[in-house]
PDB file of N, H, CA, C and O in Angstrom:
ATOM      1  N   MET A   1    -119.489  34.520  61.332  1.00  0.00           N
ATOM      2  CA  MET A   1    -120.218  33.934  60.321  1.00  0.00           C
ATOM      3  C   MET A   1    -119.271  33.130  59.291  1.00  0.00           C
ATOM      4  O   MET A   1    -118.169  33.576  58.970  1.00  0.00           O
ATOM      5  N   THR A   2    -119.702  32.100  58.874  1.00  0.00           N
ATOM      6  H   THR A   2    -120.597  31.738  59.135  1.00  0.00           H
ATOM      7  CA  THR A   2    -118.890  31.286  57.849  1.00  0.00           C
ATOM      8  C   THR A   2    -119.713  31.051  56.626  1.00  0.00           C
ATOM      9  O   THR A   2    -120.939  31.006  56.730  1.00  0.00           O
ATOM     10  N   PHE A   3    -119.134  30.904  55.505  1.00  0.00           N
ATOM     11  H   PHE A   3    -118.139  30.940  55.421  1.00  0.00           H
ATOM     12  CA  PHE A   3    -119.790  30.617  54.234  1.00  0.00           C
ATOM     13  C   PHE A   3    -119.113  29.368  53.689  1.00  0.00           C
ATOM     14  O   PHE A   3    -117.889  29.264  53.620  1.00  0.00           O
ATOM     15  N   ARG A   4    -119.954  28.442  53.312  1.00  0.00           N
ATOM     16  H   ARG A   4    -120.949  28.527  53.368  1.00  0.00           H
ATOM     17  CA  ARG A   4    -119.416  27.201  52.804  1.00  0.00           C
ATOM     18  C   ARG A   4    -119.071  27.431  51.309  1.00  0.00           C
ATOM     19  O   ARG A   4    -119.770  28.171  50.618  1.00  0.00           O
ATOM     20  N   VAL A   5    -118.098  26.855  50.872  1.00  0.00           N
ATOM     21  H   VAL A   5    -117.530  26.253  51.434  1.00  0.00           H
ATOM     22  CA  VAL A   5    -117.624  26.984  49.444  1.00  0.00           C
ATOM     23  C   VAL A   5    -118.175  25.739  48.730  1.00  0.00           C
ATOM     24  O   VAL A   5    -117.951  24.604  49.150  1.00  0.00           O
ATOM     25  N   PHE A   6    -118.926  26.008  47.600  1.00  0.00           N
ATOM     26  H   PHE A   6    -119.107  26.931  47.259  1.00  0.00           H
ATOM     27  CA  PHE A   6    -119.550  24.937  46.787  1.00  0.00           C
ATOM     28  C   PHE A   6    -118.733  24.647  45.584  1.00  0.00           C
ATOM     29  O   PHE A   6    -117.666  24.043  45.686  1.00  0.00           O
ATOM     30  N   LYS A   7    -119.150  25.014  44.574  1.00  0.00           N
ATOM     31  H   LYS A   7    -120.017  25.505  44.491  1.00  0.00           H
ATOM     32  CA  LYS A   7    -118.388  24.759  43.274  1.00  0.00           C
ATOM     33  C   LYS A   7    -118.412  26.016  42.326  1.00  0.00           C
ATOM     34  O   LYS A   7    -119.275  26.886  42.447  1.00  0.00           O
ATOM     35  N   LYS A   8    -117.580  26.056  41.532  1.00  0.00           N
ATOM     36  H   LYS A   8    -116.879  25.350  41.434  1.00  0.00           H
ATOM     37  CA  LYS A   8    -117.489  27.263  40.501  1.00  0.00           C
ATOM     38  C   LYS A   8    -118.523  26.951  39.562  1.00  0.00           C
ATOM     39  O   LYS A   8    -118.698  25.805  39.150  1.00  0.00           O
ATOM     40  N   ILE A   9    -119.278  28.025  39.177  1.00  0.00           N
ATOM     41  H   ILE A   9    -119.136  28.956  39.512  1.00  0.00           H
ATOM     42  CA  ILE A   9    -120.348  28.009  38.255  1.00  0.00           C
ATOM     43  C   ILE A   9    -120.145  29.039  37.088  1.00  0.00           C
ATOM     44  O   ILE A   9    -119.431  30.024  37.271  1.00  0.00           O
ATOM     45  N   SER A  10    -120.758  28.818  35.910  1.00  0.00           N
ATOM     46  H   SER A  10    -121.338  28.017  35.760  1.00  0.00           H
ATOM     47  CA  SER A  10    -120.659  29.812  34.896  1.00  0.00           C
ATOM     48  C   SER A  10    -121.779  30.976  35.093  1.00  0.00           C
ATOM     49  O   SER A  10    -122.936  30.747  35.444  1.00  0.00           O
ATOM     50  N   VAL A  11    -121.315  32.094  34.845  1.00  0.00           N
ATOM     51  H   VAL A  11    -120.374  32.280  34.560  1.00  0.00           H
ATOM     52  CA  VAL A  11    -122.227  33.225  34.965  1.00  0.00           C
ATOM     53  C   VAL A  11    -122.467  33.896  33.538  1.00  0.00           C
ATOM     54  O   VAL A  11    -123.203  34.877  33.441  1.00  0.00           O
ATOM     55  N   LYS A  12    -121.887  33.394  32.543  1.00  0.00           N
ATOM     56  H   LYS A  12    -121.289  32.596  32.621  1.00  0.00           H
ATOM     57  CA  LYS A  12    -122.099  33.907  31.190  1.00  0.00           C
ATOM     58  C   LYS A  12    -121.928  32.696  30.224  1.00  0.00           C
ATOM     59  O   LYS A  12    -121.355  31.670  30.593  1.00  0.00           O
ATOM     60  N   GLY A  13    -122.426  32.846  29.021  1.00  0.00           N
ATOM     61  H   GLY A  13    -122.891  33.679  28.721  1.00  0.00           H
ATOM     62  CA  GLY A  13    -122.213  31.946  28.052  1.00  0.00           C
ATOM     63  C   GLY A  13    -123.189  30.819  27.979  1.00  0.00           C
ATOM     64  O   GLY A  13    -124.241  30.863  28.617  1.00  0.00           O
ATOM     65  N   ASN A  14    -122.857  29.780  27.194  1.00  0.00           N
ATOM     66  H   ASN A  14    -122.003  29.744  26.676  1.00  0.00           H
ATOM     67  CA  ASN A  14    -123.658  28.614  26.981  1.00  0.00           C
ATOM     68  C   ASN A  14    -123.981  27.809  28.228  1.00  0.00           C
ATOM     69  O   ASN A  14    -125.046  27.195  28.292  1.00  0.00           O
ATOM     70  N   ASN A  15    -123.066  27.789  29.257  1.00  0.00           N
ATOM     71  H   ASN A  15    -122.201  28.288  29.204  1.00  0.00           H
ATOM     72  CA  ASN A  15    -123.254  26.988  30.347  1.00  0.00           C
ATOM     73  C   ASN A  15    -123.707  27.825  31.600  1.00  0.00           C
ATOM     74  O   ASN A  15    -123.502  27.370  32.726  1.00  0.00           O
ATOM     75  N   LYS A  16    -124.261  28.922  31.437  1.00  0.00           N
ATOM     76  H   LYS A  16    -124.428  29.292  30.523  1.00  0.00           H
ATOM     77  CA  LYS A  16    -124.611  29.859  32.367  1.00  0.00           C
ATOM     78  C   LYS A  16    -125.528  29.149  33.346  1.00  0.00           C
ATOM     79  O   LYS A  16    -126.486  28.497  32.931  1.00  0.00           O
ATOM     80  N   HIS A  17    -125.262  29.260  34.591  1.00  0.00           N
ATOM     81  H   HIS A  17    -124.484  29.789  34.928  1.00  0.00           H
ATOM     82  CA  HIS A  17    -126.030  28.651  35.792  1.00  0.00           C
ATOM     83  C   HIS A  17    -127.511  29.264  35.689  1.00  0.00           C
ATOM     84  O   HIS A  17    -127.699  30.414  35.294  1.00  0.00           O
ATOM     85  N   PRO A  18    -128.520  28.420  36.069  1.00  0.00           N
ATOM     86  CA  PRO A  18    -129.864  28.936  35.970  1.00  0.00           C
ATOM     87  C   PRO A  18    -130.091  30.249  36.885  1.00  0.00           C
ATOM     88  O   PRO A  18    -130.905  31.100  36.524  1.00  0.00           O
ATOM     89  N   ILE A  19    -129.420  30.378  37.966  1.00  0.00           N
ATOM     90  H   ILE A  19    -128.759  29.687  38.259  1.00  0.00           H
ATOM     91  CA  ILE A  19    -129.611  31.624  38.808  1.00  0.00           C
ATOM     92  C   ILE A  19    -129.231  32.839  37.962  1.00  0.00           C
ATOM     93  O   ILE A  19    -129.938  33.847  37.950  1.00  0.00           O
ATOM     94  N   TYR A  20    -128.113  32.729  37.261  1.00  0.00           N
ATOM     95  H   TYR A  20    -127.539  31.910  37.271  1.00  0.00           H
ATOM     96  CA  TYR A  20    -127.592  33.883  36.433  1.00  0.00           C
ATOM     97  C   TYR A  20    -128.514  34.045  35.155  1.00  0.00           C
ATOM     98  O   TYR A  20    -128.619  35.145  34.613  1.00  0.00           O
ATOM     99  N   LYS A  21    -129.154  32.965  34.703  1.00  0.00           N
ATOM    100  H   LYS A  21    -129.068  32.071  35.144  1.00  0.00           H
ATOM    101  CA  LYS A  21    -130.110  33.215  33.594  1.00  0.00           C
ATOM    102  C   LYS A  21    -131.223  33.998  34.095  1.00  0.00           C
ATOM    103  O   LYS A  21    -131.624  34.962  33.443  1.00  0.00           O
ATOM    104  N   TRP A  22    -131.758  33.666  35.201  1.00  0.00           N
ATOM    105  H   TRP A  22    -131.432  32.882  35.730  1.00  0.00           H
ATOM    106  CA  TRP A  22    -132.818  34.424  35.823  1.00  0.00           C
ATOM    107  C   TRP A  22    -132.373  35.910  36.104  1.00  0.00           C
ATOM    108  O   TRP A  22    -133.020  36.859  35.661  1.00  0.00           O
ATOM    109  N   LEU A  23    -131.288  36.055  36.826  1.00  0.00           N
ATOM    110  H   LEU A  23    -130.762  35.284  37.185  1.00  0.00           H
ATOM    111  CA  LEU A  23    -130.845  37.306  37.272  1.00  0.00           C
ATOM    112  C   LEU A  23    -130.661  38.293  36.092  1.00  0.00           C
ATOM    113  O   LEU A  23    -130.998  39.474  36.188  1.00  0.00           O
ATOM    114  N   SER A  24    -130.122  37.771  34.997  1.00  0.00           N
ATOM    115  H   SER A  24    -129.849  36.812  34.919  1.00  0.00           H
ATOM    116  CA  SER A  24    -129.669  38.611  33.852  1.00  0.00           C
ATOM    117  C   SER A  24    -130.728  38.737  32.597  1.00  0.00           C
ATOM    118  O   SER A  24    -130.421  39.252  31.522  1.00  0.00           O
ATOM    119  N   ASN A  25    -131.966  38.211  32.887  1.00  0.00           N
ATOM    120  H   ASN A  25    -132.215  37.793  33.760  1.00  0.00           H
ATOM    121  CA  ASN A  25    -132.998  38.192  31.805  1.00  0.00           C
ATOM    122  C   ASN A  25    -134.326  38.763  32.257  1.00  0.00           C
ATOM    123  O   ASN A  25    -135.074  38.159  33.026  1.00  0.00           O
ATOM    124  N   LYS A  26    -134.580  39.942  31.751  1.00  0.00           N
ATOM    125  H   LYS A  26    -133.972  40.433  31.127  1.00  0.00           H
ATOM    126  CA  LYS A  26    -135.799  40.679  32.230  1.00  0.00           C
ATOM    127  C   LYS A  26    -137.002  39.855  31.932  1.00  0.00           C
ATOM    128  O   LYS A  26    -137.932  39.881  32.739  1.00  0.00           O
ATOM    129  N   GLU A  27    -137.087  39.083  30.796  1.00  0.00           N
ATOM    130  H   GLU A  27    -136.331  39.061  30.141  1.00  0.00           H
ATOM    131  CA  GLU A  27    -138.164  38.201  30.528  1.00  0.00           C
ATOM    132  C   GLU A  27    -138.427  37.218  31.711  1.00  0.00           C
ATOM    133  O   GLU A  27    -139.581  36.840  31.914  1.00  0.00           O
ATOM    134  N   LEU A  28    -137.458  36.815  32.454  1.00  0.00           N
ATOM    135  H   LEU A  28    -136.520  37.122  32.289  1.00  0.00           H
ATOM    136  CA  LEU A  28    -137.554  35.793  33.431  1.00  0.00           C
ATOM    137  C   LEU A  28    -137.778  36.545  34.799  1.00  0.00           C
ATOM    138  O   LEU A  28    -138.656  36.148  35.566  1.00  0.00           O
ATOM    139  N   ASN A  29    -137.001  37.608  35.099  1.00  0.00           N
ATOM    140  H   ASN A  29    -136.288  37.930  34.476  1.00  0.00           H
ATOM    141  CA  ASN A  29    -137.022  38.178  36.491  1.00  0.00           C
ATOM    142  C   ASN A  29    -137.981  39.424  36.534  1.00  0.00           C
ATOM    143  O   ASN A  29    -138.191  40.007  37.598  1.00  0.00           O
ATOM    144  N   GLY A  30    -138.565  39.819  35.337  1.00  0.00           N
ATOM    145  H   GLY A  30    -138.395  39.345  34.473  1.00  0.00           H
ATOM    146  CA  GLY A  30    -139.555  40.875  35.323  1.00  0.00           C
ATOM    147  C   GLY A  30    -138.916  42.282  35.504  1.00  0.00           C
ATOM    148  O   GLY A  30    -139.684  43.243  35.549  1.00  0.00           O
ATOM    149  N   ARG A  31    -137.644  42.477  35.607  1.00  0.00           N
ATOM    150  H   ARG A  31    -137.020  41.696  35.570  1.00  0.00           H
ATOM    151  CA  ARG A  31    -137.140  43.847  35.873  1.00  0.00           C
ATOM    152  C   ARG A  31    -135.816  44.214  35.276  1.00  0.00           C
ATOM    153  O   ARG A  31    -135.657  45.352  34.835  1.00  0.00           O
ATOM    154  N   ILE A  32    -134.848  43.317  35.232  1.00  0.00           N
ATOM    155  H   ILE A  32    -134.977  42.392  35.590  1.00  0.00           H
ATOM    156  CA  ILE A  32    -133.498  43.782  34.915  1.00  0.00           C
ATOM    157  C   ILE A  32    -132.766  42.838  33.776  1.00  0.00           C
ATOM    158  O   ILE A  32    -132.696  41.614  33.884  1.00  0.00           O
ATOM    159  N   ASP A  33    -132.291  43.507  32.791  1.00  0.00           N
ATOM    160  H   ASP A  33    -132.347  44.501  32.704  1.00  0.00           H
ATOM    161  CA  ASP A  33    -131.438  42.767  31.760  1.00  0.00           C
ATOM    162  C   ASP A  33    -130.053  43.218  31.897  1.00  0.00           C
ATOM    163  O   ASP A  33    -129.590  44.064  31.132  1.00  0.00           O
ATOM    164  N   LYS A  34    -129.348  42.666  32.878  1.00  0.00           N
ATOM    165  H   LYS A  34    -129.724  41.978  33.500  1.00  0.00           H
ATOM    166  CA  LYS A  34    -127.902  43.010  33.149  1.00  0.00           C
ATOM    167  C   LYS A  34    -127.119  41.761  33.521  1.00  0.00           C
ATOM    168  O   LYS A  34    -127.385  41.123  34.540  1.00  0.00           O
ATOM    169  N   GLU A  35    -126.186  41.436  32.710  1.00  0.00           N
ATOM    170  H   GLU A  35    -125.970  41.955  31.883  1.00  0.00           H
ATOM    171  CA  GLU A  35    -125.231  40.370  33.156  1.00  0.00           C
ATOM    172  C   GLU A  35    -124.178  40.944  34.078  1.00  0.00           C
ATOM    173  O   GLU A  35    -123.929  42.149  34.059  1.00  0.00           O
ATOM    174  N   PRO A  36    -123.558  40.106  34.881  1.00  0.00           N
ATOM    175  CA  PRO A  36    -122.453  40.541  35.615  1.00  0.00           C
ATOM    176  C   PRO A  36    -121.358  40.994  34.735  1.00  0.00           C
ATOM    177  O   PRO A  36    -120.952  40.265  33.830  1.00  0.00           O
ATOM    178  N   SER A  37    -120.853  42.184  34.962  1.00  0.00           N
ATOM    179  H   SER A  37    -121.183  42.776  35.697  1.00  0.00           H
ATOM    180  CA  SER A  37    -119.757  42.707  34.124  1.00  0.00           C
ATOM    181  C   SER A  37    -118.370  42.357  34.703  1.00  0.00           C
ATOM    182  O   SER A  37    -117.388  42.483  33.972  1.00  0.00           O
ATOM    183  N   TRP A  38    -118.238  41.945  35.911  1.00  0.00           N
ATOM    184  H   TRP A  38    -119.035  41.843  36.505  1.00  0.00           H
ATOM    185  CA  TRP A  38    -116.957  41.581  36.482  1.00  0.00           C
ATOM    186  C   TRP A  38    -117.307  41.032  37.870  1.00  0.00           C
ATOM    187  O   TRP A  38    -118.437  41.099  38.355  1.00  0.00           O
ATOM    188  N   ASN A  39    -116.217  40.473  38.480  1.00  0.00           N
ATOM    189  H   ASN A  39    -115.299  40.419  38.087  1.00  0.00           H
ATOM    190  CA  ASN A  39    -116.382  40.016  39.973  1.00  0.00           C
ATOM    191  C   ASN A  39    -117.052  40.932  40.827  1.00  0.00           C
ATOM    192  O   ASN A  39    -116.878  42.132  40.613  1.00  0.00           O
ATOM    193  N   PHE A  40    -117.776  40.576  41.742  1.00  0.00           N
ATOM    194  H   PHE A  40    -117.918  39.601  41.915  1.00  0.00           H
ATOM    195  CA  PHE A  40    -118.318  41.359  42.788  1.00  0.00           C
ATOM    196  C   PHE A  40    -119.451  42.206  42.296  1.00  0.00           C
ATOM    197  O   PHE A  40    -119.714  43.244  42.903  1.00  0.00           O
ATOM    198  N   CYS A  41    -120.144  41.845  41.241  1.00  0.00           N
ATOM    199  H   CYS A  41    -119.930  41.001  40.748  1.00  0.00           H
ATOM    200  CA  CYS A  41    -121.406  42.527  41.001  1.00  0.00           C
ATOM    201  C   CYS A  41    -122.438  42.093  41.945  1.00  0.00           C
ATOM    202  O   CYS A  41    -122.380  40.984  42.477  1.00  0.00           O
ATOM    203  N   LYS A  42    -123.427  42.970  42.183  1.00  0.00           N
ATOM    204  H   LYS A  42    -123.474  43.871  41.751  1.00  0.00           H
ATOM    205  CA  LYS A  42    -124.348  42.604  43.189  1.00  0.00           C
ATOM    206  C   LYS A  42    -125.771  42.675  42.727  1.00  0.00           C
ATOM    207  O   LYS A  42    -126.131  43.604  42.005  1.00  0.00           O
ATOM    208  N   TYR A  43    -126.557  41.775  43.095  1.00  0.00           N
ATOM    209  H   TYR A  43    -126.265  41.020  43.682  1.00  0.00           H
ATOM    210  CA  TYR A  43    -127.995  41.769  42.790  1.00  0.00           C
ATOM    211  C   TYR A  43    -128.742  41.737  44.141  1.00  0.00           C
ATOM    212  O   TYR A  43    -128.444  40.947  45.037  1.00  0.00           O
ATOM    213  N   LEU A  44    -129.774  42.686  44.232  1.00  0.00           N
ATOM    214  H   LEU A  44    -130.016  43.328  43.504  1.00  0.00           H
ATOM    215  CA  LEU A  44    -130.526  42.606  45.494  1.00  0.00           C
ATOM    216  C   LEU A  44    -131.855  41.993  45.226  1.00  0.00           C
ATOM    217  O   LEU A  44    -132.582  42.457  44.348  1.00  0.00           O
ATOM    218  N   VAL A  45    -132.220  40.908  45.992  1.00  0.00           N
ATOM    219  H   VAL A  45    -131.630  40.531  46.706  1.00  0.00           H
ATOM    220  CA  VAL A  45    -133.412  40.242  45.857  1.00  0.00           C
ATOM    221  C   VAL A  45    -134.192  40.342  47.135  1.00  0.00           C
ATOM    222  O   VAL A  45    -133.590  40.204  48.200  1.00  0.00           O
ATOM    223  N   ASP A  46    -135.452  40.565  47.117  1.00  0.00           N
ATOM    224  H   ASP A  46    -135.941  40.677  46.252  1.00  0.00           H
ATOM    225  CA  ASP A  46    -136.204  40.724  48.437  1.00  0.00           C
ATOM    226  C   ASP A  46    -136.589  39.351  49.025  1.00  0.00           C
ATOM    227  O   ASP A  46    -136.399  38.308  48.399  1.00  0.00           O
ATOM    228  N   SER A  47    -137.114  39.393  50.205  1.00  0.00           N
ATOM    229  H   SER A  47    -137.268  40.240  50.714  1.00  0.00           H
ATOM    230  CA  SER A  47    -137.431  38.056  50.867  1.00  0.00           C
ATOM    231  C   SER A  47    -138.429  37.288  50.175  1.00  0.00           C
ATOM    232  O   SER A  47    -138.619  36.127  50.537  1.00  0.00           O
ATOM    233  N   GLU A  48    -139.139  37.813  49.159  1.00  0.00           N
ATOM    234  H   GLU A  48    -138.985  38.756  48.865  1.00  0.00           H
ATOM    235  CA  GLU A  48    -140.116  37.078  48.474  1.00  0.00           C
ATOM    236  C   GLU A  48    -139.527  36.566  47.082  1.00  0.00           C
ATOM    237  O   GLU A  48    -140.259  35.950  46.308  1.00  0.00           O
ATOM    238  N   GLY A  49    -138.224  36.824  46.784  1.00  0.00           N
ATOM    239  H   GLY A  49    -137.629  37.325  47.413  1.00  0.00           H
ATOM    240  CA  GLY A  49    -137.627  36.364  45.590  1.00  0.00           C
ATOM    241  C   GLY A  49    -137.709  37.319  44.481  1.00  0.00           C
ATOM    242  O   GLY A  49    -137.359  36.945  43.362  1.00  0.00           O
ATOM    243  N   LYS A  50    -138.134  38.510  44.671  1.00  0.00           N
ATOM    244  H   LYS A  50    -138.419  38.814  45.580  1.00  0.00           H
ATOM    245  CA  LYS A  50    -138.210  39.567  43.654  1.00  0.00           C
ATOM    246  C   LYS A  50    -137.043  40.193  43.383  1.00  0.00           C
ATOM    247  O   LYS A  50    -136.513  40.744  44.348  1.00  0.00           O
ATOM    248  N   LEU A  51    -136.463  40.267  42.274  1.00  0.00           N
ATOM    249  H   LEU A  51    -136.893  39.820  41.490  1.00  0.00           H
ATOM    250  CA  LEU A  51    -135.261  41.029  41.908  1.00  0.00           C
ATOM    251  C   LEU A  51    -135.517  42.483  41.980  1.00  0.00           C
ATOM    252  O   LEU A  51    -136.454  42.972  41.348  1.00  0.00           O
ATOM    253  N   LEU A  52    -134.699  43.233  42.750  1.00  0.00           N
ATOM    254  H   LEU A  52    -133.939  42.836  43.264  1.00  0.00           H
ATOM    255  CA  LEU A  52    -134.893  44.649  42.990  1.00  0.00           C
ATOM    256  C   LEU A  52    -133.932  45.574  42.228  1.00  0.00           C
ATOM    257  O   LEU A  52    -134.315  46.532  41.557  1.00  0.00           O
ATOM    258  N   TYR A  53    -132.648  45.202  42.389  1.00  0.00           N
ATOM    259  H   TYR A  53    -132.337  44.423  42.934  1.00  0.00           H
ATOM    260  CA  TYR A  53    -131.632  45.980  41.826  1.00  0.00           C
ATOM    261  C   TYR A  53    -130.340  45.334  41.458  1.00  0.00           C
ATOM    262  O   TYR A  53    -129.999  44.273  41.981  1.00  0.00           O
ATOM    263  N   TYR A  54    -129.605  45.960  40.557  1.00  0.00           N
ATOM    264  H   TYR A  54    -129.882  46.822  40.133  1.00  0.00           H
ATOM    265  CA  TYR A  54    -128.352  45.488  40.240  1.00  0.00           C
ATOM    266  C   TYR A  54    -127.323  46.532  40.512  1.00  0.00           C
ATOM    267  O   TYR A  54    -127.632  47.709  40.328  1.00  0.00           O
ATOM    268  N   PHE A  55    -126.142  46.220  40.927  1.00  0.00           N
ATOM    269  H   PHE A  55    -125.890  45.264  41.076  1.00  0.00           H
ATOM    270  CA  PHE A  55    -125.084  47.157  41.189  1.00  0.00           C
ATOM    271  C   PHE A  55    -123.753  46.534  40.659  1.00  0.00           C
ATOM    272  O   PHE A  55    -123.425  45.400  41.009  1.00  0.00           O
ATOM    273  N   GLY A  56    -122.988  47.287  39.809  1.00  0.00           N
ATOM    274  H   GLY A  56    -123.254  48.207  39.525  1.00  0.00           H
ATOM    275  CA  GLY A  56    -121.734  46.817  39.317  1.00  0.00           C
ATOM    276  C   GLY A  56    -120.628  46.610  40.403  1.00  0.00           C
ATOM    277  O   GLY A  56    -120.819  46.962  41.567  1.00  0.00           O
ATOM    278  N   SER A  57    -119.539  46.064  40.011  1.00  0.00           N
ATOM    279  H   SER A  57    -119.384  45.777  39.066  1.00  0.00           H
ATOM    280  CA  SER A  57    -118.484  45.698  40.967  1.00  0.00           C
ATOM    281  C   SER A  57    -117.816  46.948  41.577  1.00  0.00           C
ATOM    282  O   SER A  57    -117.132  46.885  42.598  1.00  0.00           O
ATOM    283  N   SER A  58    -118.067  48.157  40.855  1.00  0.00           N
ATOM    284  H   SER A  58    -118.623  48.208  40.025  1.00  0.00           H
ATOM    285  CA  SER A  58    -117.333  49.327  41.481  1.00  0.00           C
ATOM    286  C   SER A  58    -118.123  49.879  42.583  1.00  0.00           C
ATOM    287  O   SER A  58    -117.646  50.821  43.216  1.00  0.00           O
ATOM    288  N   VAL A  59    -119.273  49.408  42.888  1.00  0.00           N
ATOM    289  H   VAL A  59    -119.660  48.643  42.373  1.00  0.00           H
ATOM    290  CA  VAL A  59    -120.141  49.846  43.928  1.00  0.00           C
ATOM    291  C   VAL A  59    -119.867  48.945  45.194  1.00  0.00           C
ATOM    292  O   VAL A  59    -120.100  47.737  45.214  1.00  0.00           O
ATOM    293  N   GLU A  60    -119.344  49.670  46.254  1.00  0.00           N
ATOM    294  H   GLU A  60    -119.155  50.652  46.237  1.00  0.00           H
ATOM    295  CA  GLU A  60    -118.906  48.900  47.470  1.00  0.00           C
ATOM    296  C   GLU A  60    -120.177  48.339  48.113  1.00  0.00           C
ATOM    297  O   GLU A  60    -121.240  48.957  48.053  1.00  0.00           O
ATOM    298  N   PRO A  61    -120.047  47.117  48.750  1.00  0.00           N
ATOM    299  CA  PRO A  61    -121.212  46.536  49.474  1.00  0.00           C
ATOM    300  C   PRO A  61    -121.841  47.375  50.565  1.00  0.00           C
ATOM    301  O   PRO A  61    -123.027  47.248  50.870  1.00  0.00           O
ATOM    302  N   LEU A  62    -121.038  48.215  51.131  1.00  0.00           N
ATOM    303  H   LEU A  62    -120.075  48.317  50.883  1.00  0.00           H
ATOM    304  CA  LEU A  62    -121.715  49.049  52.240  1.00  0.00           C
ATOM    305  C   LEU A  62    -121.781  50.555  51.764  1.00  0.00           C
ATOM    306  O   LEU A  62    -121.754  51.481  52.575  1.00  0.00           O
ATOM    307  N   SER A  63    -121.870  50.744  50.394  1.00  0.00           N
ATOM    308  H   SER A  63    -121.893  49.992  49.735  1.00  0.00           H
ATOM    309  CA  SER A  63    -122.055  52.091  49.909  1.00  0.00           C
ATOM    310  C   SER A  63    -123.388  52.624  50.255  1.00  0.00           C
ATOM    311  O   SER A  63    -124.291  51.806  50.426  1.00  0.00           O
ATOM    312  N   SER A  64    -123.655  53.998  50.392  1.00  0.00           N
ATOM    313  H   SER A  64    -122.920  54.663  50.253  1.00  0.00           H
ATOM    314  CA  SER A  64    -124.875  54.531  50.649  1.00  0.00           C
ATOM    315  C   SER A  64    -125.945  54.168  49.540  1.00  0.00           C
ATOM    316  O   SER A  64    -127.147  54.180  49.806  1.00  0.00           O
ATOM    317  N   GLN A  65    -125.519  53.883  48.438  1.00  0.00           N
ATOM    318  H   GLN A  65    -124.543  53.873  48.221  1.00  0.00           H
ATOM    319  CA  GLN A  65    -126.486  53.357  47.302  1.00  0.00           C
ATOM    320  C   GLN A  65    -127.187  52.114  47.743  1.00  0.00           C
ATOM    321  O   GLN A  65    -128.394  51.979  47.543  1.00  0.00           O
ATOM    322  N   ILE A  66    -126.482  51.222  48.325  1.00  0.00           N
ATOM    323  H   ILE A  66    -125.502  51.332  48.488  1.00  0.00           H
ATOM    324  CA  ILE A  66    -127.044  49.950  48.794  1.00  0.00           C
ATOM    325  C   ILE A  66    -127.694  50.054  50.267  1.00  0.00           C
ATOM    326  O   ILE A  66    -128.802  49.572  50.501  1.00  0.00           O
ATOM    327  N   THR A  67    -126.985  50.666  51.166  1.00  0.00           N
ATOM    328  H   THR A  67    -126.085  51.058  50.977  1.00  0.00           H
ATOM    329  CA  THR A  67    -127.428  50.641  52.580  1.00  0.00           C
ATOM    330  C   THR A  67    -128.731  51.576  52.546  1.00  0.00           C
ATOM    331  O   THR A  67    -129.620  51.269  53.340  1.00  0.00           O
ATOM    332  N   ALA A  68    -128.920  52.571  51.797  1.00  0.00           N
ATOM    333  H   ALA A  68    -128.198  52.820  51.152  1.00  0.00           H
ATOM    334  CA  ALA A  68    -130.168  53.409  51.881  1.00  0.00           C
ATOM    335  C   ALA A  68    -131.402  52.454  51.515  1.00  0.00           C
ATOM    336  O   ALA A  68    -132.485  52.598  52.082  1.00  0.00           O
ATOM    337  N   ILE A  69    -131.189  51.476  50.545  1.00  0.00           N
ATOM    338  H   ILE A  69    -130.309  51.359  50.084  1.00  0.00           H
ATOM    339  CA  ILE A  69    -132.228  50.617  50.197  1.00  0.00           C
ATOM    340  C   ILE A  69    -132.533  49.605  51.306  1.00  0.00           C
ATOM    341  O   ILE A  69    -133.684  49.204  51.479  1.00  0.00           O
ATOM    342  N   LEU A  70    -131.559  49.212  52.017  1.00  0.00           N
ATOM    343  H   LEU A  70    -130.624  49.537  51.876  1.00  0.00           H
ATOM    344  CA  LEU A  70    -131.720  48.295  53.061  1.00  0.00           C
ATOM    345  C   LEU A  70    -132.304  48.816  54.409  1.00  0.00           C
ATOM    346  O   LEU A  70    -132.832  48.071  55.234  1.00  0.00           O
ATOM    347  N   ASP A  71    -132.172  50.054  54.545  1.00  0.00           N
ATOM    348  H   ASP A  71    -131.742  50.659  53.875  1.00  0.00           H
ATOM    349  CA  ASP A  71    -132.692  50.632  55.849  1.00  0.00           C
ATOM    350  C   ASP A  71    -134.230  50.716  55.833  1.00  0.00           C
ATOM    351  O   ASP A  71    -134.835  51.162  56.808  1.00  0.00           O
TER     352      ASP A  71
END
């Protein structure tokens, strides 16, 4: 699998990209008020675009916390 690299975007501050405005604002996403704390934070969104969970960068992508939800 390959992933195309696009451009760098802001995840915090005045120039925050709209996706991070939505991900980190409970009034917009209906669930979570959590900005990314560091690289590799993870947000789980379902197939209908509903934000489900936030995991900090210390949680490994294949951790049981995440994989249990995906099963």
